[in-house]
C-alpha positions in Angstrom: 0.0 0.0 0.0 2.8 2.4 0.9 4.5 1.7 -2.5 1.2 2.3 -4.3 0.6 5.6 -2.4 4.1 6.6 -3.3 3.5 6.0 -7.0 0.3 8.0 -6.9 1.7 11.0 -5.1 5.1 11.0 -6.8 3.7 13.6 -9.2 1.3 15.4 -7.0 0.7 18.7 -5.3 -2.5 20.2 -4.0 -2.7 22.9 -6.7 -3.6 20.2 -9.3 -7.0 19.7 -7.6 -8.9 22.5 -9.5 -7.5 21.2 -12.8 -8.6 17.6 -12.1 -12.1 18.7 -11.1 -12.5 20.6 -14.3 -11.3 17.7 -16.4 -13.7 15.3 -14.9 -16.7 17.6 -15.1 -15.8 18.4 -18.7 -15.5 14.7 -19.6 -18.7 13.7 -17.9 -20.8 16.4 -19.6 -19.3 15.7 -23.0 -19.9 11.9 -22.7 -23.5 12.6 -21.5 -24.2 14.9 -24.5 -22.6 12.6 -27.1 -24.5 9.5 -25.8 -27.8 11.5 -25.7 -27.5 13.0 -29.2 -26.3 9.8 -30.9 -28.9 7.7 -29.3 -31.6 10.0 -30.5 -30.5 10.1 -34.1 -33.1 8.8 -36.6 -32.5 5.1 -37.7 -31.6 6.3 -41.2 -29.0 8.6 -39.8 -27.5 5.9 -37.6 -27.3 3.6 -40.6 -25.6 6.4 -42.6 -23.0 6.9 -39.8 -22.3 3.1 -39.8 -21.7 3.1 -43.5 -19.7 6.3 -43.4 -17.3 5.0 -40.8 -16.4 2.2 -43.2 -15.9 4.4 -46.2 -13.3 6.7 -47.6 -15.3 9.7 -46.4 -13.5 9.3 -43.1 -10.3 10.6 -44.7 -12.1 13.6 -46.2 -13.5 14.4 -42.7 -10.1 14.1 -41.2 -8.7 16.5 -43.7 -11.5 19.0 -43.0 -10.9 18.7 -39.3 -7.3 19.8 -39.9 -8.1 22.6 -42.4 -11.1 24.0 -40.5 -10.9 23.1 -36.8 -7.1 23.7 -36.6 -6.1 25.9 -39.5 -9.4 27.8 -39.8 -9.1 28.2 -43.5 -12.6 29.7 -43.9 -11.9 32.4 -41.3 -8.7 33.3 -43.2 -10.9 34.1 -46.2 -12.8 36.6 -44.0 -9.6 38.3 -42.8 -6.1 36.9 -42.7 -5.3 38.4 -39.3 -8.6 37.1 -37.8 -7.7 33.7 -39.3 -4.3 33.8 -37.7 -5.8 34.6 -34.3 -8.1 31.6 -34.4 -5.4 29.3 -35.8 -2.8 30.3 -33.2 -5.2 29.5 -30.4 -6.5 26.2 -31.9 -3.4 24.8 -33.6 -1.0 26.3 -31.1 -2.8 24.7 -28.1 -3.1 21.4 -29.9 0.6 21.3 -30.6 1.4 22.4 -27.0 -0.6 19.4 -25.8 0.9 17.0 -28.3 4.6 18.1 -28.0 4.2 18.5 -24.2 3.0 15.0 -23.9 6.0 13.7 -25.7 8.3 15.8 -23.5 6.7 14.6 -20.3 6.6 11.0 -21.5 10.4 11.1 -22.1 11.4 12.7 -18.8 8.8 11.6 -16.3 10.0 8.0 -16.1 9.9 7.4 -12.4 6.6 5.7 -11.7 3.1 6.4 -13.0 2.7 10.0 -14.4 -1.0 11.1 -14.3 -2.6 13.6 -16.7 -1.8 16.6 -14.5 1.9 15.7 -14.5 2.0 16.2 -18.2 0.0 19.4 -18.1 2.2 20.9 -15.3 5.3 19.3 -16.6 7.7 22.2 -15.7 6.7 21.8 -12.1 7.3 18.1 -11.9 10.2 18.0 -14.3 13.6 16.6 -13.1 16.7 18.8 -13.0 17.9 19.6 -16.5 20.8 17.5 -17.9 21.9 19.9 -20.6 21.3 17.3 -23.4 20.8 18.8 -26.8 17.5 17.0 -27.4 16.2 18.4 -24.1 17.1 22.0 -25.1 15.5 21.6 -28.5 12.2 20.4 -27.2 12.2 22.9 -24.4 12.7 25.7 -26.9 10.1 24.3 -29.2 7.6 24.4 -26.3 8.5 28.0 -25.7 8.0 28.8 -29.4 4.5 27.2 -29.3 3.6 29.1 -26.2 4.7 32.3 -27.8 2.6 31.4 -30.9 -0.5 30.9 -28.7 0.2 34.1 -26.7 0.2 36.1 -30.0 -3.3 34.8 -30.6 -4.4 35.8 -27.1 -2.9 39.3 -27.6 -4.9 39.6 -30.9 -8.1 38.4 -29.1 -7.6 41.2 -26.5 -6.9 43.7 -29.3 -10.0 42.6 -31.3 -12.3 43.6 -28.4 -10.9 47.1 -28.6 -10.4 47.4 -32.4 -12.4 44.7 -34.2 -12.3 46.5 -37.5 -8.5 45.9 -37.6 -9.3 42.2 -37.9 -12.0 42.6 -40.5 -15.1 42.8 -38.2 -17.3 45.8 -37.8 -19.2 44.3 -35.0 -18.4 41.6 -32.4 -20.7 39.3 -30.5 -22.6 40.4 -27.4 -21.8 37.5 -24.9 -23.9 36.1 -22.1 -22.4 35.7 -18.6 -21.3 32.0 -19.1 -19.4 33.0 -22.2 -17.8 35.9 -20.4 -16.5 33.6 -17.7 -15.1 31.1 -20.1 -13.6 33.8 -22.3 -11.9 35.5 -19.3 -10.5 32.2 -18.1 -9.2 31.4 -21.6 -7.5 34.8 -21.9 -5.7 34.2 -18.6 -4.6 30.6 -19.1 -1.6 31.2 -21.3 -0.2 34.5 -19.7 -0.4 32.7 -16.3 1.2 29.6 -17.7 4.0 31.8 -19.0 4.6 33.2 -15.5 4.3 29.9 -13.7 6.7 28.0 -16.2 9.1 30.9 -16.2 9.4 31.0 -12.4 9.9 27.3 -12.3 12.5 27.4 -15.2 14.4 30.1 -13.3 14.4 28.1 -10.1 15.5 24.9 -11.8 17.8 26.5 -14.3 15.9 25.1 -17.3 17.5 26.6 -20.5 15.1 28.0 -23.1 14.7 31.3 -25.0 11.4 32.4 -23.4 10.6 30.8 -20.1 14.2 30.1 -19.3 15.4 33.7 -19.9 12.4 35.3 -18.3 12.8 33.0 -15.2 16.5 33.7 -15.0 15.7 37.4 -15.0 13.0 37.0 -12.3 15.5 35.2 -10.0 18.2 37.8 -10.5 15.8 40.7 -10.1 13.7 39.5 -7.1 15.7 36.7 -5.5 15.2 33.0 -5.3 13.0 33.1 -2.2 10.5 35.5 -3.7 10.3 33.6 -7.0 9.7 30.3 -5.1 6.7 31.9 -3.4 5.5 33.5 -6.5 5.8 30.1 -8.3 3.4 28.4 -5.9 0.8 31.2 -6.4 1.2 31.1 -10.1 0.7 27.3 -10.4 -2.4 27.6 -8.2 -3.8 30.4 -10.4 -2.9 28.4 -13.6 -4.7 25.3 -12.3 -7.8 27.3 -11.2 -8.2 29.1 -14.5 -7.8 25.8 -16.3 -10.4 24.3 -14.0 -12.9 27.2 -14.5 -12.4 27.0 -18.2 -13.0 23.2 -18.4 -16.1 23.4 -16.2 -17.6 26.3 -18.2 -16.7 24.9 -21.6 -19.6 22.5 -22.2 -22.1 25.2 -21.1 -20.5 28.0 -23.2 -19.6 28.9 -26.7 -16.4 26.8 -26.4 -18.4 23.5 -26.5 -17.8 24.0 -30.3 -14.3 22.6 -29.8 -15.8 19.2 -29.0 -18.9 19.4 -31.2 -17.4 20.7 -34.5 -15.3 17.6 -35.1 -18.2 15.1 -34.9 -20.3 17.5 -37.0 -17.7 17.4 -39.7 -17.8 13.6 -39.8 -21.6 13.4 -39.6 -21.9 15.9 -42.4 -19.5 13.9 -44.6 -21.6 10.8 -43.9 -24.6 12.6 -45.4 -26.5 13.8 -42.3 -28.5 17.0 -42.7 -31.0 19.0 -40.8 -34.5 19.0 -42.2 -37.9 20.8 -42.0 -38.5 19.0 -38.7 -36.1 19.4 -35.8 -34.0 16.4 -35.0 -31.1 15.1 -32.8 -28.6 16.1 -35.5 -29.6 19.7 -35.0 -27.8 19.6 -31.6 -24.4 19.0 -33.4 -25.0 22.0 -35.5 -26.3 24.3 -32.8 -23.5 23.6 -30.4 -20.8 23.8 -33.0 -21.4 27.6 -33.2 -18.4 29.3 -31.6 -20.2 32.7 -31.6 -17.3 34.1 -33.4 -19.6 36.8 -34.8 -18.6 36.5 -38.4 -22.3 36.2 -39.3 -23.2 39.6 -37.9 -21.6 42.0 -40.4 -23.3 40.4 -43.5 -26.8 40.8 -41.8 -28.7 43.7 -43.4 -31.1 43.8 -40.5 -28.1 44.8 -38.4 -26.5 47.2 -40.9 -29.5 48.9 -42.5 -32.4 48.4 -40.1 -30.6 48.6 -36.7 -32.0 45.3 -35.5 -29.2 43.8 -33.5 -30.6 40.9 -31.4 -31.8 38.4 -34.0 -28.7 37.5 -36.0 -27.8 33.8 -36.5 -25.3 33.9 -33.6 -28.0 35.0 -31.2 -30.6 32.7 -32.7 -28.4 29.6 -32.2 -27.5 30.8 -28.7 -31.1 31.2 -27.7 -32.2 27.9 -29.2 -29.3 26.1 -27.5 -30.3 27.4 -24.1 -34.0 26.8 -24.7 -34.7 30.5 -24.6 -35.8 31.1 -28.2 -38.7 33.5 -28.8 -40.9 33.7 -31.8 -39.6 37.1 -32.5 -36.0 36.0 -32.8 -37.0 32.8 -34.8 -39.1 34.8 -37.2 -37.2 38.1 -37.6 -34.8 37.0 -40.3 -34.6 37.6 -44.1 -33.2 34.1 -44.5 -31.3 35.5 -47.4 -28.3 33.2 -46.7 -25.6 35.9 -46.5 -24.6 34.8 -43.0 -24.7 31.1 -44.0 -22.2 31.7 -46.8 -19.9 33.3 -44.3 -20.3 30.9 -41.5 -16.8 29.3 -40.9 -18.4 26.1 -39.6 -20.8 25.6 -42.4 -23.9 25.4 -40.2 -27.2 25.1 -42.0 -28.5 28.4 -40.5 -31.6 28.8 -42.7 -32.7 25.2 -42.2 -32.3 25.4 -38.4 -34.2 28.7 -38.3 -36.9 27.2 -40.5 -37.4 24.1 -38.4 -37.6 26.2 -35.2 -40.7 28.1 -36.4 -43.4 25.4 -36.4 -43.9 25.6 -32.6 -44.6 29.3 -33.0 -47.1 28.9 -35.7 -50.5 30.1 -34.4 -52.7 28.6 -37.2 -53.7 24.9 -37.2 -53.6 23.0 -40.4 -57.3 22.2 -40.5 -59.6 22.4 -43.5 -58.6 25.9 -44.6 -57.4 24.4 -47.9 -60.5 22.3 -48.7 -61.3 24.6 -51.6 -58.4 23.1 -53.5 -60.2 19.8 -54.0 -60.8 19.5 -57.8 -59.6 23.0 -58.5 -57.8 23.4 -61.8 -57.8 26.8 -63.4 -55.0 26.0 -65.8 -55.1 26.7 -69.6 -53.4 25.8 -72.8 -51.5 22.6 -73.6 -48.0 21.6 -74.2 -45.1 19.7 -72.6 -43.7 22.9 -71.2 -45.6 24.1 -68.2 -45.3 27.7 -66.8 -46.0 28.4 -63.2 -46.0 32.1 -62.7 -46.4 32.1 -58.9 -48.2 34.6 -56.7 -45.7 37.4 -57.0 -45.4 37.2 -60.8 -49.2 37.4 -61.0 -48.9 40.6 -59.0 -46.2 41.8 -61.5 -48.2 41.6 -64.8 -45.3 43.0 -67.0 -43.4 39.8 -66.3 -46.3 37.6 -67.2 -46.8 39.6 -70.5 -43.1 39.4 -71.3 -43.1 35.6 -70.8 -46.1 35.4 -73.2 -44.1 37.3 -75.8 -41.1 35.1 -75.3 -43.1 31.9 -75.6 -44.8 33.2 -78.8 -41.5 34.3 -80.3 -40.0 30.9 -79.6 -43.0 29.1 -81.0 -43.4 27.2 -77.7 -46.7 25.5 -76.9 -47.3 26.2 -73.2 -49.5 24.8 -70.5 -50.3 27.8 -68.2 -50.6 26.4 -64.6 -51.9 29.6 -63.0 -52.4 32.4 -65.5 -56.0 32.7 -64.4 -55.1 32.3 -60.8 -54.2 29.2 -58.9 -52.7 27.7 -55.8 -49.5 29.0 -54.1 -46.4 26.9 -54.4 -46.4 26.4 -50.6 -43.0 27.8 -49.7 -44.4 31.0 -47.9 -46.4 28.7 -45.6 -43.3 26.6 -45.0 -41.3 29.6 -44.2 -43.9 30.6 -41.6 -43.6 27.2 -39.9 -46.9 25.8 -41.2 -45.3 22.6 -42.5 -48.5 20.5 -42.8 -50.5 23.2 -44.6 -47.6 23.7 -47.0 -47.4 20.0 -47.7 -51.1 20.0 -48.7 -50.5 22.8 -51.2 -47.5 20.9 -52.6 -49.4 17.7 -53.0 -52.2 19.5 -54.8 -49.8 21.1 -57.3 -47.8 17.9 -57.8 -51.0 16.1 -58.8 -51.9 19.0 -61.1 -48.5 18.8 -62.9 -48.8 15.0 -63.2 -52.3 15.2 -64.7 -51.1 17.5 -67.5 -48.1 15.4 -68.2 -45.6 18.2 -68.6 -41.9 17.4 -69.1 -40.5 20.8 -68.3 -41.7 23.2 -65.6 -40.7 26.9 -65.9 -41.2 29.5 -63.3 -40.3 33.2 -63.0 -40.2 33.1 -59.2 -37.1 31.9 -57.4 -39.1 31.1 -54.3 -41.3 28.7 -56.4 -38.2 27.3 -58.1 -36.5 26.4 -54.8 -39.5 24.6 -53.4 -40.2 22.8 -56.7 -36.6 21.5 -56.7 -36.2 20.7 -53.1 -39.6 19.7 -51.7 -41.7 18.4 -54.5 -41.4 14.9 -55.9 -41.9 15.6 -59.6 -40.2 12.6 -61.0 -38.6 13.2 -64.4 -40.0 16.7 -64.8 -37.3 19.2 -65.4 -37.6 22.4 -63.3 -36.1 25.6 -64.7 -36.0 29.2 -63.7 -37.1 31.5 -66.6 -33.6 32.9 -66.9 -32.3 29.3 -67.5 -35.1 28.6 -70.0 -34.6 31.9 -71.9 -30.8 31.2 -72.2 -31.6 27.8 -73.6 -33.9 29.3 -76.2 -31.3 31.8 -77.2 -28.6 29.1 -77.6 -30.9 26.9 -79.6 -31.5 29.8 -82.0 -35.2 30.0 -81.1 -34.9 33.6 -79.9 -33.1 36.4 -81.7 -32.2 39.5 -79.7 -31.0 42.9 -80.9 -28.3 44.2 -78.8 -29.3 47.5 -77.1 -27.2 50.5 -76.1 -28.4 50.4 -72.5 -26.1 49.7 -69.6 -27.4 47.1 -67.1 -26.5 46.0 -63.7 -27.7 42.8 -62.2 -29.1 42.0 -58.8 -28.8 38.4 -57.7 -32.1 37.4 -55.9 -31.3 35.4 -52.7 -33.4 32.4 -53.5 -32.0 32.2 -57.1 -28.3 32.8 -56.3 -27.4 31.6 -52.9 -30.5 29.5 -52.6 -30.3 27.7 -56.0 -26.8 28.4 -57.3 -27.9 30.2 -60.4 -25.5 33.1 -61.1 -24.2 33.0 -64.6 -27.3 32.2 -66.7 -29.0 35.5 -66.1 -25.8 37.4 -66.8 -25.3 35.5 -70.1 -28.9 36.5 -71.1 -28.3 40.2 -70.2 -25.1 40.3 -72.3 -27.1 39.2 -75.3 -29.2 42.4 -74.9 -26.7 45.0 -73.7 -23.7 45.9 -71.6 -23.5 44.5 -68.1 -21.7 46.2 -65.2 -21.3 44.5 -61.8 -21.8 45.9 -58.4 -19.0 45.4 -55.8 -21.2 42.9 -53.9 -22.6 40.3 -56.2 -23.2 36.6 -56.7 -22.9 34.8 -53.3 -22.3 38.1 -51.6 -25.2 39.9 -53.2 -27.5 41.9 -50.9 -31.1 41.0 -50.2 -33.8 43.4 -51.3 -35.3 43.4 -47.8 -38.8 42.1 -48.7 -38.2 38.5 -48.0 -41.3 36.4 -47.4 -39.2 34.6 -44.8 -39.3 37.5 -42.4 -42.5 37.4 -40.4 -41.7 40.3 -38.1 -40.0 43.1 -40.0 -42.1 46.3 -40.7 -42.4 48.2 -44.0 -40.2 51.0 -42.8 -37.3 48.7 -42.1 -37.8 47.0 -45.4 -37.6 50.3 -47.2 -34.3 51.2 -45.4 -32.8 47.9 -46.6 -34.1 48.5 -50.1 -32.8 52.1 -50.2 -29.3 51.0 -49.1 -29.3 48.3 -51.8 -30.4 50.8 -54.4 -27.6 53.2 -53.5 -25.2 50.3 -53.9 -26.4 49.6 -57.4 -26.6 53.2 -58.4 -22.9 53.5 -57.7 -22.3 51.3 -60.8 -23.6 54.1 -63.1 -26.0 51.6 -64.9 -29.1 52.9 -66.6 -31.2 50.0 -65.5 -31.2 47.5 -62.7 -32.2 44.0 -63.8 -33.3 41.2 -61.5 -34.9 37.8 -61.9 -37.4 37.8 -59.1 -40.8 39.5 -59.1 -40.7 40.3 -55.4 -37.2 41.9 -55.7 -38.5 44.0 -58.6 -41.5 45.3 -56.7 -39.3 46.2 -53.7 -36.4 47.8 -55.4 -38.4 49.9 -57.9 -39.5 52.2 -55.1 -36.0 53.5 -54.6 -34.0 52.8 -57.8 -36.2 53.9 -60.6 -35.8 51.8 -63.8 -36.0 48.2 -62.5 -36.8 45.4 -64.9 -37.2 41.7 -64.7 -34.9 39.8 -67.1 -37.9 38.6 -69.1 -38.8 42.3 -69.7 -35.3 43.0 -71.0 -35.5 40.0 -73.4 -39.0 40.8 -74.6 -37.9 44.4 -75.3 -34.9 43.2 -77.3 -36.7 40.6 -79.5 -36.1 41.1 -83.2 
C-alpha cells in the first residue's frame, strides 16, 4: 500500500485539484451529451453513420478537421489576421498538448505519471541534464507558447479594435461566455509566468521561459520567485479548471462538437424541416465568433441587432428562443455563406418556427379539391407564382417570349391558382404547406408536362427541393430563356443600354444560379457589376421569410441596396425575381425583370 501511495503521489501537489475537477466535469458532460445525441438520431441517420465509418469519407472528414478546426481556412478568407488569431489558439494549443505529452513521457519516467503531471510538466520535471534534445524540445515548447500568446494578444486587441481584424461588430456575450472567455484569456499568460518562475528556479534553459525565469530570480531573488511560483501554479490550475467546467455550457463547446459534426456531415446527415437530434451537433458547433453579424442587413441597415444567427443559435441552444427571434430573419443566406463552420443556418431557423405557428392545419385548404384553373396545352408548363401574378409586366413578357420561340405552353396559374407552398413553409406551417405541394404535384402530373418553368425563385427552390416531380425538369425562366437563345429560337437585338444585375437570394445563394441571367443580359446590352454580387449579393429586404419586419425597415434595406447599385452608373437594374422588382423599384427607378429586357430586345 505504501508503495502504491508513493507511486500515486510522486507527481502530486494540492494545486492540481482544480484542474482535475475541471477535467472530470468536462469529460462527464461531453460523454452525456454525445450519448444522448447519438442515441436519438433517426434510424436512417444511424445507418448512414455506420456506412460512413467504413468508407473513404472518413479521410475527407479528417482533412476537413485539420483545415477548419485547426487551421481555420474559412476564417482566413474573411480576414487573414482574424484567421491567424483563431489558428494560433486552436493549432497552437493542440501542438502544445501533443509536444508537451512527448516531452513529459520522455522525462517523467519514475513511476506512473497522471494527466496533470503532463500538463504541469515544468513543475514536476527533473533537473535539466543539458542534453541537446532536451534543449531543443524545451525551446520548441516556448515557441509554441509564444505562438498561442500572440493569438491571445490579438483576441484582446479585437475587443478594442475589431475593424482591424475585418469585423465591424463583435458578439454580445452572455455571462457564461464571459466567464469562459476570461478564463481562456488568462490561461496562457499565467502559464508563461508559472513556467518561467519554475524554469528560473530549476535552471531550465530556453529562450522564453528560461530567460524570463532567470531574470526573475536575478531581479527578485530565489525566495520571492519560489513563493510566486506556488501562487502562479495555483492560479494556472484554477483558470484551467474554471475554463473546463464552463466549456460545455458556453460557446467553447464547439471545440468538441465541431469535429463530430464534420464527420456526420461527410456521412450525409443533414437537418430538415422538422427538428432532429442532428440539430444539436450544428447548434452547439457555433463558436459565436460573430462572423455572421456583419453580413446581416437587418443589423447594418435596419438597426435590428438581437436576432442575427449567432443569437438565434445561442437562444435555441439554451431553450430561450422566442418567436420574434426565430421569425425576424430575411433568411437571405448571406450569413450562411460566411459561417466558418458551415452550419445550415436557414434550415435550423426554419425548423424552429413550427412551434410558434398560431394557425392549425385544419380544413382551410379544402377549396383546393378538384380546383384546376390552368389553360393551354404543351409539354412545357409555366407556373407564374403569386408574386409574378402581382407583377403583370413579367407575365406579359413571358407570353411574348413563348410566342417568339413558337413554344406551346400549359399555363398552370395564368387565371389564378394555388401557391407553391413555400411561404407557408417559411412561416412554420409545414403541414399546410405540404397540402399545397401535394395538390400542385398532382396538377402537374395530370397535365403530363416534361419541363416546368417559373419566374419566381421562391417557387423554383421549393419545386426542386420539396416536390417529388419525378422526371419533370424544373427551370427558372432565366435558364429557360438562355436555352432558347442558344438553340437559336430567340433572336435579340443588342441595345445601347447599360445594365447592372441584382442576384435574388433564393435564385443565387438558394439555388446556385448566377451566370445564366448574366449571359442573357449580355445578349441584350452591356452589363456592369456591383461590388457585392453573386454569393455576396444583398437582399432586397422584402423576403417572405421575415415574419416580423415592418415596412419602414424593409424600405431602409431596399434604399441601401439601391444606392449600392446606383454606384455602378448603370441605366437599368435587372433582377430575376418579381418580389425583388416590386421592392427595389420604389427606390431605384428603372428596374426590370430579365424577361422584360429580353422581350424588349426581341427582333
